[in-house]
C-alpha positions as CSV (number, residue, x, y, z in Angstrom):
1,M,-36.0,-45.6,15.2
2,T,-34.4,-43.8,18.2
3,S,-31.0,-43.4,16.3
4,S,-32.8,-42.1,13.2
5,R,-34.8,-39.5,15.3
6,A,-31.4,-38.5,16.9
7,A,-29.8,-38.1,13.6
8,L,-32.7,-36.1,12.3
9,S,-32.6,-33.8,15.4
10,I,-28.8,-33.2,14.9
11,A,-29.4,-32.4,11.2
12,L,-32.2,-29.9,12.0
13,A,-30.0,-28.3,14.7
14,L,-27.2,-27.9,12.2
15,L,-29.6,-26.4,9.7
16,A,-30.9,-24.0,12.3
17,V,-27.3,-22.9,13.0
18,C,-26.6,-22.4,9.3
19,V,-29.8,-20.3,8.8
20,A,-29.0,-18.2,11.9
21,A,-25.4,-17.5,10.6
22,T,-26.6,-16.4,7.1
23,P,-26.5,-12.6,7.0
24,A,-29.7,-10.6,6.0
25,F,-29.8,-9.4,2.4
26,A,-27.6,-6.3,1.8
27,T,-28.5,-4.0,-1.0
28,T,-25.9,-2.8,-3.5
29,Y,-26.2,0.8,-4.9
30,D,-24.4,1.4,-8.1
31,V,-23.6,5.1,-8.4
32,N,-24.3,6.2,-12.0
33,T,-23.6,9.9,-11.9
34,T,-20.6,12.0,-11.0
35,G,-22.8,14.9,-10.1
36,D,-24.2,15.6,-6.7
37,P,-28.1,15.6,-6.8
38,A,-29.7,15.2,-3.4
39,G,-33.2,13.7,-2.8
40,S,-34.3,10.0,-2.8
41,G,-32.9,8.7,-6.1
42,C,-31.2,5.3,-6.7
43,I,-34.4,3.5,-7.7
44,G,-34.6,3.0,-11.5
45,G,-32.8,6.2,-12.4
46,I,-30.1,8.6,-11.3
47,C,-28.0,7.4,-8.3
48,S,-25.4,9.9,-6.9
49,Y,-23.0,9.0,-4.1
50,R,-25.0,11.3,-1.7
51,Q,-28.3,9.6,-2.7
52,A,-26.7,6.1,-2.3
53,I,-25.6,6.9,1.3
54,S,-29.0,8.4,2.0
55,K,-30.5,5.0,1.0
56,V,-28.0,3.2,3.2
57,N,-29.0,5.4,6.1
58,S,-32.7,4.7,5.7
59,G,-32.3,1.0,5.1
60,S,-32.1,-2.0,7.5
61,G,-28.6,-1.4,8.5
62,T,-27.5,-4.9,7.8
63,G,-24.5,-3.9,5.7
64,D,-25.2,-2.4,2.3
65,A,-22.7,-1.7,-0.4
66,V,-22.0,1.4,-2.6
67,V,-20.1,1.0,-5.8
68,L,-18.4,3.9,-7.5
69,P,-17.1,3.3,-11.0
70,A,-14.1,5.1,-12.4
71,G,-14.6,8.9,-12.5
72,T,-14.4,12.1,-10.4
73,Y,-17.4,12.5,-8.2
74,S,-17.8,16.2,-7.5
75,L,-19.6,16.7,-4.2
76,T,-20.4,20.3,-3.8
77,L,-23.3,20.4,-1.4
78,S,-22.0,19.3,2.0
79,T,-20.5,16.5,4.0
80,V,-21.8,12.9,3.3
81,T,-22.0,10.7,6.3
82,A,-23.0,7.0,6.5
83,N,-24.7,6.3,9.8
84,K,-25.2,2.5,9.1
85,P,-22.7,-0.2,8.1
86,V,-21.7,0.2,4.5
87,A,-18.8,-1.0,2.2
88,V,-17.8,1.8,-0.3
89,T,-15.8,0.5,-3.2
90,G,-14.2,2.4,-6.1
91,A,-12.4,1.2,-9.2
92,G,-9.1,2.1,-7.7
93,A,-7.5,5.2,-6.1
94,R,-6.0,6.2,-9.5
95,S,-9.3,5.9,-11.1
96,T,-12.1,6.8,-8.7
97,T,-12.0,10.2,-6.9
98,I,-14.4,11.9,-4.5
99,D,-13.7,15.6,-4.8
100,F,-15.4,17.9,-2.3
101,N,-14.2,21.1,-3.9
102,G,-13.9,22.6,-0.4
103,A,-17.4,21.7,0.5
104,G,-17.3,18.8,3.1
105,L,-15.9,15.4,4.0
106,V,-16.6,11.7,3.8
107,G,-18.1,10.7,7.2
108,F,-18.8,7.3,8.9
109,G,-20.9,7.8,12.0
110,A,-21.0,5.8,15.2
111,G,-23.7,3.6,13.9
112,S,-21.9,2.7,10.8
113,A,-19.7,0.0,12.3
114,P,-18.3,-2.0,10.7
115,S,-17.8,-0.2,7.5
116,S,-15.1,0.0,4.8
117,M,-13.8,2.2,2.0
118,T,-11.6,0.7,-0.7
119,G,-10.0,1.9,-4.0
120,I,-10.9,5.7,-3.8
121,T,-9.2,9.0,-3.6
122,V,-10.7,11.5,-1.3
123,K,-9.5,15.1,-1.9
124,R,-10.2,18.8,-1.2
125,G,-12.5,18.4,1.8
126,S,-13.0,21.5,3.9
127,F,-13.4,19.8,7.2
128,G,-10.7,17.2,6.5
129,G,-11.0,14.3,4.2
130,V,-12.4,11.3,6.1
131,S,-14.1,11.2,9.5
132,N,-14.7,8.1,11.5
133,S,-16.8,7.8,14.7
134,G,-17.4,4.0,14.4
135,N,-15.4,1.0,13.1
136,L,-13.8,1.7,9.7
137,A,-11.3,0.0,7.5
138,L,-9.5,2.1,4.7
139,T,-7.7,0.0,2.1
140,D,-6.0,1.2,-1.0
141,I,-7.1,4.7,-0.3
142,T,-5.5,8.0,-1.1
143,V,-6.4,11.0,1.1
144,R,-4.9,14.2,-0.3
145,E,-5.2,18.0,-0.5
146,N,-7.8,18.2,2.3
147,N,-7.9,21.1,4.8
148,S,-9.3,21.7,8.2
149,T,-9.7,25.0,10.1
150,S,-9.1,23.1,13.3
151,A,-7.7,19.6,13.8
152,A,-7.6,16.6,11.4
153,G,-6.6,17.7,8.0
154,G,-6.7,14.4,6.3
155,I,-8.3,11.6,8.5
156,D,-10.1,12.1,11.8
157,N,-10.6,9.0,14.1
158,G,-12.8,10.0,16.9
159,S,-12.8,9.1,20.6
160,G,-13.8,5.5,21.1
161,A,-13.7,4.8,17.4
162,T,-11.6,2.1,15.7
163,L,-9.7,2.7,12.4
164,T,-7.5,0.6,10.3
165,I,-5.5,2.1,7.4
166,D,-3.9,-0.4,5.0
167,R,-1.9,0.1,1.7
168,S,-2.9,3.8,1.6
169,A,-1.3,7.3,1.1
170,V,-2.2,10.3,3.2
171,T,-0.5,13.3,1.5
172,G,-0.6,17.1,1.1
173,N,-3.3,17.7,3.8
174,R,-3.3,20.8,6.1
175,A,-4.7,21.5,9.5
176,D,-4.8,24.9,11.2
177,T,-4.1,23.3,14.5
178,I,-3.1,19.7,15.0
179,G,-3.0,16.3,13.2
180,A,-2.6,17.4,9.6
181,G,-2.3,13.9,8.2
182,V,-4.1,11.6,10.7
183,Y,-5.7,12.7,14.0
184,S,-6.8,9.9,16.3
185,N,-8.5,9.9,19.7
186,G,-9.4,6.3,19.4
187,T,-7.8,2.9,18.4
188,L,-5.7,3.2,15.3
189,T,-3.7,0.7,13.2
190,I,-1.7,1.8,10.2
191,T,-0.1,-0.9,7.9
192,N,1.8,-0.6,4.7
193,S,1.0,3.1,4.3
194,T,2.8,6.4,3.5
195,I,2.1,9.6,5.4
196,V,4.1,12.3,3.7
197,G,4.0,16.0,3.1
198,N,1.2,17.0,5.5
199,T,1.4,20.3,7.4
200,A,-0.1,21.3,10.7
201,N,0.2,24.9,12.0
202,V,3.9,25.6,12.0
203,S,3.8,29.1,13.7
204,G,1.1,28.9,16.4
205,S,1.7,27.8,19.9
206,N,1.2,24.1,20.8
207,W,0.2,22.8,17.4
208,Y,1.6,19.4,16.9
209,G,1.6,16.3,14.8
210,G,2.2,17.1,11.1
211,G,1.9,13.4,10.1
212,L,0.1,11.9,13.0
213,F,-1.5,13.1,16.2
214,S,-2.6,10.4,18.6
215,S,-4.2,10.6,22.0
216,G,-5.5,7.0,22.0
217,T,-3.8,3.7,21.1
218,A,-2.0,3.5,17.8
219,T,0.2,0.8,16.1
220,L,2.2,1.4,13.0
221,V,3.6,-1.5,11.0
222,N,5.7,-1.2,7.9
223,S,4.8,2.3,7.2
224,T,6.6,5.4,6.1
225,I,6.2,8.8,7.8
226,T,8.3,11.5,6.0
227,G,8.3,15.2,5.0
228,N,5.6,16.4,7.4
229,A,5.7,19.6,9.3
230,A,4.2,21.2,12.5
231,Y,5.1,23.7,15.2
232,G,6.2,20.6,17.2
233,G,6.4,16.9,16.5
234,G,6.5,17.3,12.7
235,G,6.2,13.6,12.1
236,V,4.3,12.1,15.1
237,Y,2.9,13.7,18.3
238,V,1.5,11.5,21.1
239,S,-0.7,13.2,23.6
240,G,-1.9,10.2,25.6
241,G,-2.1,6.3,25.3
242,T,0.7,4.5,23.5
243,T,1.9,4.7,20.0
244,S,3.9,1.6,18.9
245,F,6.1,1.2,15.8
246,K,7.4,-2.0,14.0
247,N,9.4,-2.1,10.7
248,T,8.5,1.6,10.2
249,I,10.4,4.7,8.8
250,V,10.1,8.1,10.5
251,A,12.4,10.6,8.9
252,G,12.8,13.9,7.3
253,N,10.0,15.7,9.2
254,T,10.4,19.3,10.5
255,A,9.2,21.3,13.5
256,T,9.6,25.0,14.1
257,A,9.6,25.0,17.9
258,T,11.5,21.9,19.1
259,A,14.4,19.8,18.2
260,D,12.1,16.7,18.3
261,T,11.3,17.0,14.6
262,N,10.2,13.5,14.0
263,C,8.5,12.5,17.2
264,F,7.3,14.5,20.3
265,G,5.3,13.8,23.4
266,S,4.8,10.4,25.1
267,T,4.3,7.4,25.1
268,F,6.3,5.8,22.3
269,A,6.9,2.1,22.2
270,S,9.3,0.3,19.7
271,L,8.4,-3.2,18.6
272,G,11.7,-3.4,16.8
273,N,13.2,-3.0,13.4
274,N,12.4,0.7,12.9
275,L,14.5,3.5,11.3
276,E,14.7,7.2,12.2
277,D,17.1,9.7,10.8
278,A,17.3,11.3,14.3
279,N,16.7,9.9,17.8
280,T,13.4,11.2,19.0
281,C,10.9,8.4,18.6
282,G,12.0,6.1,21.4
283,F,13.3,3.5,19.0
284,D,15.3,1.7,21.8
285,Q,15.6,-1.9,20.5
286,S,18.8,-3.3,19.3
287,S,17.2,-4.0,15.9
288,D,16.2,-0.3,15.5
289,L,18.3,2.1,13.4
290,R,18.7,5.6,14.8
291,N,20.4,8.6,13.2
292,A,20.2,6.7,9.9
293,P,19.2,8.2,6.6
294,P,16.5,6.0,4.9
295,S,17.5,6.9,1.3
296,L,14.0,7.4,-0.2
297,G,12.9,8.3,-3.7
298,P,10.1,11.0,-4.2
299,L,6.4,10.2,-3.7
300,T,5.4,8.9,-7.0
301,D,3.6,6.0,-8.8
302,N,5.9,3.1,-8.3
303,G,3.2,0.6,-9.3
304,G,0.2,-0.4,-7.2
305,P,-2.9,1.4,-6.3
306,T,-1.4,4.4,-4.4
307,D,1.8,6.5,-4.5
308,T,4.9,5.3,-2.6
309,Q,8.4,6.4,-1.8
310,A,10.8,3.8,-3.2
311,L,13.9,2.6,-1.2
312,L,16.9,3.5,-3.2
313,T,20.0,1.4,-3.8
314,G,22.0,1.1,-0.6
315,S,19.1,2.2,1.6
316,L,19.6,1.0,5.2
317,A,16.0,0.0,5.4
318,I,16.6,-2.8,2.8
319,D,16.6,-6.2,4.5
320,H,16.6,-4.7,8.0
321,G,13.0,-5.3,9.0
322,A,11.6,-8.4,10.8
323,N,10.1,-11.2,8.9
324,S,7.9,-11.9,12.0
325,G,4.8,-9.8,11.6
326,C,5.9,-8.7,8.1
327,P,2.8,-8.2,5.9
328,A,2.4,-10.6,2.9
329,T,2.7,-7.6,0.5
330,D,3.9,-4.0,0.6
331,Q,1.8,-0.9,-0.1
332,R,2.0,-1.6,-3.9
333,G,1.0,-5.3,-3.6
334,A,4.5,-6.6,-4.3
335,I,5.3,-9.7,-2.3
336,R,6.9,-9.4,1.0
337,P,9.6,-10.4,2.1
338,Q,12.1,-10.5,-0.7
339,G,14.3,-12.6,1.5
340,V,14.3,-10.3,4.6
341,C,11.4,-7.9,5.1
342,D,12.3,-4.2,4.4
343,I,11.5,-1.3,6.8
344,G,8.8,1.0,5.6
345,A,5.8,0.7,3.2
346,Y,7.9,-0.2,0.2
347,E,9.5,-3.5,-0.4
348,Y,12.7,-3.3,-2.5
349,A,11.8,-6.0,-5.1
350,P,13.9,-6.6,-8.2
351,P,12.2,-8.7,-10.9
352,G,12.0,-12.4,-10.0
353,V,13.7,-14.6,-12.6
354,T,13.4,-18.4,-13.2
355,T,15.5,-19.9,-16.0
356,G,13.7,-22.8,-17.7
357,G,14.6,-25.6,-20.1
358,S,15.4,-25.8,-23.8
359,T,13.4,-27.3,-26.5
360,G,13.5,-28.0,-30.2
361,A,17.3,-28.3,-30.5
362,T,18.5,-28.6,-34.1
363,A,21.9,-28.7,-35.6
364,Y,22.3,-25.1,-35.3
365,G,19.7,-23.7,-32.8
366,A,17.4,-24.2,-29.9
367,K,14.5,-22.5,-28.0
368,I,15.2,-21.6,-24.4
369,V,12.5,-20.5,-21.9
370,G,11.9,-19.1,-18.5
371,S,9.7,-16.8,-16.5
372,V,9.9,-13.2,-15.2
373,R,7.9,-11.5,-12.4
374,P,8.3,-7.7,-12.9
375,N,7.2,-7.0,-9.3
376,L,5.2,-3.9,-10.4
377,R,8.1,-2.1,-12.1
378,A,8.5,-1.9,-15.9
379,S,11.1,-4.5,-16.6
380,S,12.9,-6.1,-19.6
381,Y,14.7,-9.4,-20.0
382,H,17.2,-11.1,-22.1
383,F,19.1,-14.5,-22.2
384,E,22.9,-14.7,-22.0
385,Y,24.4,-17.8,-23.6
386,G,27.7,-19.3,-24.6
387,K,30.0,-22.3,-24.4
388,T,31.1,-21.4,-20.9
389,T,29.6,-19.7,-17.9
390,A,31.2,-16.6,-19.2
391,Y,28.5,-16.7,-21.8
392,G,29.6,-13.9,-24.2
393,A,26.5,-13.7,-26.3
394,S,23.1,-12.2,-25.6
395,T,19.6,-12.0,-27.1
396,A,18.0,-8.7,-27.5
397,A,16.2,-7.1,-24.6
398,V,12.4,-7.5,-24.6
399,S,9.8,-5.9,-22.3
400,A,8.3,-8.1,-19.6
401,G,5.7,-5.5,-18.7
402,A,5.1,-4.1,-15.2
403,G,2.7,-6.6,-13.7
404,N,2.7,-8.4,-10.4
405,V,2.5,-12.0,-11.8
406,S,5.0,-14.2,-13.5
407,V,5.1,-14.2,-17.3
408,D,6.5,-16.9,-19.5
409,V,9.4,-15.7,-21.8
410,D,11.4,-17.4,-24.4
411,A,14.1,-16.8,-27.1
412,T,15.3,-18.8,-30.1
413,L,19.0,-19.2,-30.5
414,A,20.6,-19.6,-33.9
415,A,24.0,-20.1,-35.4
416,L,25.1,-22.5,-32.6
417,V,28.0,-24.9,-33.2
418,P,26.7,-28.5,-33.7
419,G,27.8,-30.9,-31.0
420,S,28.8,-28.1,-28.6
421,T,27.5,-27.6,-25.0
422,Y,26.0,-24.2,-24.3
423,H,25.3,-22.5,-21.0
424,Y,22.5,-20.0,-20.7
425,R,20.7,-17.9,-18.1
426,L,17.7,-15.5,-18.1
427,V,18.4,-12.0,-16.8
428,A,15.8,-9.3,-16.0
429,G,15.9,-5.8,-14.8
430,K,14.1,-2.4,-14.6
431,T,13.9,-0.3,-17.6
432,R,13.2,3.0,-15.7
433,G,13.9,4.6,-12.4
434,S,16.7,4.1,-9.9
435,P,18.6,0.8,-10.2
436,I,17.6,-1.8,-7.7
437,S,19.4,-5.0,-6.7
438,P,19.1,-7.6,-3.9
439,S,21.7,-6.3,-1.5
440,S,21.7,-9.5,0.6
441,S,23.6,-11.4,-2.1
442,S,25.9,-8.7,-3.5
443,P,25.0,-9.6,-7.1
444,S,27.2,-8.8,-10.0
445,L,25.8,-5.8,-12.0
446,M,26.3,-5.1,-15.7
447,K,25.0,-2.4,-18.0
448,L,23.5,-3.5,-21.3
449,S,21.3,-1.2,-23.5
450,E,20.3,0.7,-20.4
451,L,19.2,-2.5,-18.7
452,T,20.5,-3.1,-15.2
453,T,20.8,-6.9,-14.8
454,Y,20.0,-8.9,-11.7
455,L,21.7,-12.3,-11.2
456,K,20.2,-13.4,-7.9
457,R,17.5,-15.7,-9.2
458,S,19.3,-16.8,-12.5
459,R,21.1,-20.1,-13.0
460,S,23.3,-21.6,-15.5
461,V,21.8,-24.4,-17.6
462,A,23.7,-26.5,-20.2
463,F,22.4,-28.1,-23.4
464,V,24.1,-29.8,-26.3
465,A,23.3,-28.6,-29.8
466,M,22.6,-31.6,-32.0
467,S,25.4,-32.8,-34.3
């Protein structure tokens, strides 16, 4: 009896722990209008983004959700600020846009921690794009074309606040003073993100940080900061605390007042494997590359939720990052590392190819199979085959799509010589854009119907045609 009571007590205690750990019910508000009506809303009728955040603010504060389907949400009344925890989710930054038309910004107040925003573009805010005073995670976000008459053109991370930015693009934002791309007085972590083409005041005195202004603690991992401008510190300006870099590109930024175009101020700390096209960011580790051009393509849709700058063939950033601490994917969602982690937000990823077996051999033919992973770039494939490893014959090129998962492929060979041994391999490559290839293995390259081929993952397989 004693042991039974003890077992019952333990079971009840475990149940109590489980009940205590279960979060309170969180309400989900499905936004169903792209307009901007104010008022109560969201109960059996119209629910705007502004109304949904109002409901979050008047709720229990246990972590509500706001869902924005694809569309452009035109917010013309004023800033919309969440003051309680909320997860705001869109259908993807290429599909869901919050457009302030110069009327405000997206805010997360001190009481909103922890909050998140995922899969949304925020543009044309008049006081910047996104403001955080709490604990906020931005993932798969584009912040572009926002303006500020003071600091923080794109993103503002306030004093004492914590902000993480992952797989996002901050581009084309302007500030009349400092921190055009990202302005942070708190704790900031940026991973797999691109900060490009942001402009702080380039003519006024002491206006710094076109890409990033930090006076708190900042850490950048596998990110790309290029093409930003300011009066000083066109790329990054540090005005207190420490800003650390790992596997990150800082290049091509401009400043009108100082020679320190990429980085200016103090304190900068290198965690290794960074690349700068000058020598102003304190990249002092043996694995860092200084005065090294990154060889980047333009900011564009290279696949994935947000725009990136691709590493071009021969870029010094390819295979020069550290695998330790390398994120599992790049900004686009392509798998990292492709052998050795690349520096910057973009992983140089040729199509992954696996040659499979052969089936259905007849006197004169056979079916051969394999798989291709396009790695988010439009790719085609073909099989090469012949009686020797010189092959000599090829099937027609076929599209493998532009996805991020492996697809099964096959081809049927005909007019084979009975009783002969044939070798074959599957070859895949991009069908658009600058050619890419795995530089670590110095693969052979050949041109066939505008298809650049990659042999890194291919293999030769023999089969005997039936006699």
